[in-house]
Backbone bond lengths (Angstrom), bond angles and torsions (degrees), N, CA, C in turn:
res aa  C-N    CA-C-N  psi(-1)  N-CA   C-N-CA  omega(-1)  CA-C   N-CA-C  phi
1 X - - - 1.440 - - 1.527 109.64 -
2 X 1.304 115.36 130.92 1.467 122.04 177.60 1.518 107.99 -109.74
3 X 1.308 116.37 136.96 1.467 121.39 175.71 1.525 108.28 -100.67
4 X 1.328 116.31 132.63 1.463 121.75 179.67 1.520 108.43 -126.37
5 X 1.335 116.00 129.55 1.463 122.22 175.77 1.525 107.50 -98.99
6 X 1.326 115.83 127.19 1.465 121.64 -178.98 1.522 110.93 -107.35
7 X 1.332 117.84 147.44 1.457 120.37 174.88 1.536 109.90 -73.67
8 X 1.332 117.35 161.16 1.470 120.90 -175.41 1.527 115.24 -52.49
9 X 1.332 118.36 -42.44 1.467 118.57 -176.76 1.532 112.12 -67.60
10 X 1.335 117.79 -32.46 1.463 119.71 177.29 1.526 111.37 -77.50
11 X 1.330 116.89 -31.35 1.471 120.13 174.42 1.521 110.28 -61.11
12 X 1.319 115.66 -43.90 1.454 120.87 179.63 1.520 110.41 -62.44
13 X 1.312 116.42 -46.43 1.464 121.36 -179.68 1.537 111.66 -62.43
14 X 1.325 116.77 -40.77 1.457 121.49 -178.62 1.529 112.46 -84.24
15 X 1.329 115.75 -11.79 1.473 121.45 -176.75 1.525 110.66 55.70
16 X 1.318 113.86 54.92 1.461 120.50 -179.41 1.522 109.03 -140.42
17 X 1.304 116.12 -179.67 1.454 121.76 179.07 1.515 111.99 -86.54
18 X 1.323 114.60 -173.83 1.463 121.94 -177.36 1.524 112.24 -61.87
19 X 1.325 116.09 -38.74 1.462 120.60 -176.58 1.528 109.93 -119.61
20 X 1.333 115.29 134.62 1.460 120.33 174.57 1.527 108.14 -119.88
21 X 1.314 115.25 152.35 1.460 121.04 178.49 1.519 108.43 -113.37
22 X 1.326 115.25 132.90 1.458 121.45 -177.42 1.517 110.15 -122.06
23 X 1.322 115.37 142.07 1.461 120.84 173.27 1.514 108.14 -103.58
24 X 1.320 115.96 116.12 1.455 121.57 177.75 1.518 109.86 -100.26
25 X 1.305 115.40 163.64 1.465 121.63 176.96 1.531 108.10 -60.23
26 X 1.341 117.90 119.88 1.473 119.48 -177.15 1.525 113.74 -66.94
27 X 1.328 117.58 -17.17 1.458 120.38 -179.20 1.527 112.86 -93.61
28 X 1.324 117.03 -9.18 1.469 121.26 -178.52 1.523 109.82 -99.13
29 X 1.335 117.41 152.55 1.464 119.31 176.87 1.523 110.72 -66.04
30 X 1.327 115.64 145.05 1.467 121.45 178.22 1.529 107.33 -88.74
31 X 1.316 115.46 106.75 1.461 122.62 -178.45 1.524 109.06 -126.04
32 X 1.342 118.16 162.10 1.462 119.10 174.58 1.529 112.19 -55.29
33 X 1.313 117.25 -39.65 1.457 121.37 179.57 1.527 111.27 -61.80
34 X 1.330 117.37 -44.11 1.467 121.46 178.89 1.522 111.13 -64.97
35 X 1.330 116.63 -40.91 1.462 121.07 178.18 1.529 110.14 -61.28
36 X 1.331 116.80 -45.89 1.466 120.45 -178.81 1.523 111.97 -67.92
37 X 1.330 117.39 -34.72 1.467 120.05 176.61 1.529 110.61 -59.53
38 X 1.329 116.38 -46.57 1.465 120.62 -179.08 1.529 110.37 -70.19
39 X 1.334 117.14 -41.31 1.461 120.95 178.91 1.524 111.29 -59.10
40 X 1.328 116.58 -47.27 1.464 120.45 179.79 1.531 111.62 -68.45
41 X 1.325 117.07 -28.30 1.455 120.10 175.96 1.520 111.81 -69.60
42 X 1.332 116.29 -39.14 1.470 120.71 179.06 1.519 112.54 -75.73
43 X 1.325 115.68 -33.57 1.464 122.02 -177.32 1.526 109.00 -126.78
44 X 1.329 117.60 80.55 1.472 121.22 -175.88 1.532 114.24 -58.07
45 X 1.325 117.52 -23.39 1.468 119.29 178.90 1.524 111.92 -67.57
46 X 1.318 117.70 -14.65 1.468 120.78 178.84 1.528 112.72 -86.59
47 X 1.331 116.97 -10.45 1.470 119.38 179.53 1.520 109.83 -61.12
48 X 1.309 114.72 128.17 1.455 120.53 179.58 1.516 114.36 87.98
49 X 1.328 118.41 -9.09 1.463 119.96 179.72 1.518 112.56 -91.87
50 X 1.322 116.51 -33.54 1.462 121.68 -178.37 1.522 110.48 -93.64
51 X 1.321 115.23 -37.04 1.467 120.47 178.59 1.525 109.04 -145.34
52 X 1.297 115.64 158.97 1.454 123.05 -177.16 1.533 110.30 -64.31
53 X 1.347 115.97 140.79 1.472 120.98 179.78 1.525 112.21 -57.02
54 X 1.304 117.01 -48.47 1.467 121.62 -172.46 1.525 113.05 -81.28
55 X 1.325 116.12 -53.33 1.464 120.35 -172.68 1.520 113.70 -84.64
56 X 1.332 117.34 -18.19 1.475 123.24 -175.93 1.526 112.21 64.45
57 X 1.342 116.12 18.27 1.463 120.73 178.04 1.528 109.93 -82.44
58 X 1.312 115.68 142.92 1.459 122.21 179.06 1.526 110.29 -58.40
59 X 1.326 116.50 138.41 1.463 120.84 175.13 1.528 108.79 -67.30
60 X 1.337 117.47 146.59 1.468 120.65 -174.67 1.530 115.23 -57.91
61 X 1.312 118.40 -33.74 1.465 120.01 -175.59 1.532 112.87 -98.41
62 X 1.315 116.49 24.00 1.461 121.99 177.58 1.522 108.35 -120.47
63 X 1.329 115.83 138.06 1.463 120.84 179.94 1.520 109.38 -127.16
64 X 1.340 115.81 149.81 1.460 122.77 178.11 1.527 108.47 -117.09
65 X 1.330 115.58 137.36 1.459 120.93 178.74 1.522 110.05 -129.73
66 X 1.323 115.34 138.21 1.463 122.97 174.32 1.517 107.48 -135.76
67 X 1.317 116.76 126.03 1.470 121.76 179.61 1.532 111.09 55.42
68 X 1.326 116.38 43.47 1.467 123.96 178.39 1.525 113.64 63.23
69 X 1.330 117.09 21.10 1.460 121.40 179.27 1.522 108.86 -120.85
70 X 1.331 115.55 133.23 1.459 121.55 177.59 1.521 108.62 -72.69
71 X 1.321 115.28 115.32 1.468 120.25 -179.89 1.533 110.87 -111.75
72 X 1.311 115.98 18.22 1.462 121.46 -175.14 1.516 113.53 -58.79
73 X 1.315 117.31 -32.53 1.463 120.37 -176.52 1.534 112.64 -98.77
74 X 1.342 116.40 -0.49 1.461 119.89 174.96 1.530 109.01 -73.93
75 X 1.295 116.79 162.21 1.462 120.81 176.43 1.528 109.46 -61.41
76 X 1.333 117.92 136.13 1.468 119.60 178.79 1.528 112.84 -67.13
77 X 1.325 117.41 -8.19 1.462 121.38 178.93 1.528 113.31 -102.35
78 X 1.338 116.39 7.70 1.465 121.23 176.70 1.533 108.58 -75.55
79 X 1.320 118.32 128.05 1.470 119.40 178.58 1.527 111.79 -58.83
80 X 1.332 114.79 140.32 1.461 121.09 177.55 1.523 109.50 -78.86
81 X 1.348 117.21 156.42 1.468 119.69 179.18 1.535 111.48 -57.87
82 X 1.326 116.11 154.75 1.466 122.12 -178.60 1.526 112.55 -57.80
83 X 1.332 117.61 -35.65 1.471 118.99 -179.26 1.534 111.66 -66.58
84 X 1.325 117.49 -26.25 1.470 121.59 174.85 1.530 108.44 -78.75
85 X 1.324 116.32 -46.82 1.470 121.10 -178.20 1.524 112.20 -61.93
86 X 1.330 117.15 -29.28 1.465 120.84 -179.24 1.529 112.24 -88.23
87 X 1.317 117.37 -10.48 1.467 120.63 -179.44 1.512 114.38 87.22
88 X 1.341 117.64 3.75 1.467 119.43 178.32 1.515 111.41 -70.26
89 X 1.328 116.84 -34.00 1.467 122.73 176.97 1.524 108.09 -122.13
90 X 1.332 117.83 148.73 1.470 119.34 179.30 1.524 112.83 -86.90
91 X 1.308 113.91 156.83 1.469 123.24 170.03 1.530 105.11 -92.97
92 X 1.315 117.36 125.00 1.471 121.73 -175.84 1.524 110.75 -102.46
93 X 1.318 114.93 136.53 1.463 122.60 170.34 1.522 105.58 -116.88
94 X 1.328 116.10 122.86 1.462 120.32 -177.27 1.521 110.92 -126.46
95 X 1.317 115.26 149.84 1.458 120.81 170.56 1.513 107.98 -84.25
96 X 1.312 117.07 130.26 1.464 121.37 -179.19 1.521 109.80 -79.00
97 X 1.308 115.63 157.38 1.455 122.55 178.13 1.519 107.49 -116.73
98 X 1.320 116.25 135.31 1.459 119.40 177.37 1.529 108.60 -130.66
99 X 1.275 114.09 168.88 1.458 119.53 179.63 1.492 111.40 117.95
100 X 1.304 116.02 -173.94 1.455 118.18 -176.11 1.471 113.92 -126.87
C-alpha cells in the first residue's frame, strides 16, 4: 500500500480526502510513474492534471516529494525509497508556486 498526499485542488477534482491509499503490483518496482498510473486509474478526473496525457511528463507547476526531498526532476522510473514503498511515509504531490 502506498500513501499519497494530494494538494487541495486535486482533492476537489478527485472528490477525495487529503491522503489516498493505493495498491500497486507487488512484483513491480514502486516508482513515481507506477504510483501515478494507479492514481489516475482510481481517479480518472486527475488524468492530464498531474502529467501530460500523451507524453506522461510532469506538468510544470506540479512537484513530487519523497522523504522531504523534491524528486520532481528525477526520472519517473527511479524506484522510490523503501519507506514510501512500504507506506510508512507518504508520497507528496504539490502544486508549485511561482511569482515574485
